[in-house]
N, C-alpha and C positions, 0 to 999 in steps of 0.2 A: 515530503519534498519542500515543505514551507521553510524548513531550517536552512536548506541549501540554495533557495532562490533559483536563479538560472545558471548557477555554476556547474550543475550537472551536465549542461550541454557541452561545455568545453573543458571542464574540469579545471577551472581557473579560480582565482580569488580565494585561495585558502581551502580548496575543496578537500585535500587530504587531511588537513588539520581539523576540519569540521567532522569528517567521517570518524577520525580517531577520538575526538571529544564526544561524539555521539555513542561510540562503542563503550567508552570508559564510563560516561554518564549512565547509560542503561544498564551496565553491569553493576555499577555501585548501587543504582536504585533497586536492582533485583536482589543484591545482598542485603540492603536495608529492609526490603520487604520480607525476606526470609527471616531475618532477625525478629521483625514484628510478629510474624506467624509463629515463630518459636515461643515468644513471650505469651501469645495467645494460648498455645498448647500447654504451656506450663500452668497458665491460669486454669484451664480445664482439669489438669492434673491435681492442682491444689484444691479445686472445688470437689474433687472426687466424684465426677459425674458417671464414672463407669467406663469399662473397657470398650463396650459397644459404641459409645458416643466418641471416644478417642479415636477408634478405628475408622468411624464414619467420617470424622473431620479429615483424617489423613488421606483416606481414599478419595473423598470429594475434592480436596485441594490438588491432589496429584492428577486426578482425571480432568478437572477443569483446566489446569495448567498445560497438560498435554494437548487437549482440544484447542485451547486458546493459542498455543504456540503453532500448531498445524495450520489453523485458520489464518493466523497473522502471516505466516510464511507464504501460504497460498495467495494471500492478498498482495504480496509483493511481486508475484509473477503474472497474475491474470485478474481480470475484473470478476467479481463474484456474480454468478447468475443463479436463477432459481429462487426458492423460498428464502435462502440465507443472504440474498442480495440486499435486503433492507438493512440500513446501518443499525437499527434498533434490535434486530433479530438475535444477535449474539452479544449484545452489549453486557448483560448480566453475567453471562459465562466468561467473558473476557475480563470483567471486573474481578470475579472470584479467582480466575487463573491469571492474574496480573503478572506473576513471576514468569510464565510461559511466554507472555507477550514480550516482556523486557528481555528475556533471553533470545528470542527470535530477532529483536531489533539488534542486539549485541552481535550475534552471529552474522546477520546480513550486513551490518555496518562494516564488518571486517572484509566482505566481499565487494560491496558497492554501497551507495547510499540506498537506504530502504525504498524500494519502489522505482529505482532509477531505470532498470531494464523495461518495466512496463511503460513508464513515461517516455522513455526513448523510442520504443516501438510505436506508441501512439503519435509521437512527435514526427517520426519519419514517415509514417502513413499520411499524416495530415500535410506534411510538406510535398510528398508525392502527388497527393490529390490536388493540392493548390497549383503546382507546376503543370499538371495535366489540364486543369481548367484554364490556366493562363494561355497555354499553347492553343487551344481550340477557340479562343476568343479574339484572335488577331485578325485584322483586316476590316474592311468596310462591308457590312452585310448587304448594302444596296448594290455593290459592285459584284456580287457573287453570281455565278452562272447557274442556270437551271439544268435539267437533265438533257435537254435538247442542244445545249451549248450556247443558248442566247442568254443575254444579260437579263436578269429579273427585273421587271418593272415594278415600281412601287404601286400599291393599290390606291385608287382614288376614291374619295368619299363623296 
């Protein structure tokens, strides 16, 4: 949400243009990453490391990309809990599966700003809690009445 500032609240200040730019940019980065991985795979082929290593690299990249895409998508809808809540816990997996992360950003940017729904829910909850606190704090506490209907007297020291 850093890229959007506070424009996600009212969808003003070029919000739509920023979302389109984010979608195009992340898709371009995913394509560039796929090309780099293709060159790396061609390097393995040229080095003749064997079919097992080639298959292992392909399976590893596909699995890491799928898991990274899923975890990134889940991060847009709810805060992580449990052992995977720490930011460092999935960092290496998301680094290896960076194409999945970029594709999740691309698809989510077509729907809304990545993480907007989660931030909007938290924002609305915080505003409701603030309004509730403001309502209960009105009036002079010294003028309040006790259970018997008498005005409460301040304690003397």
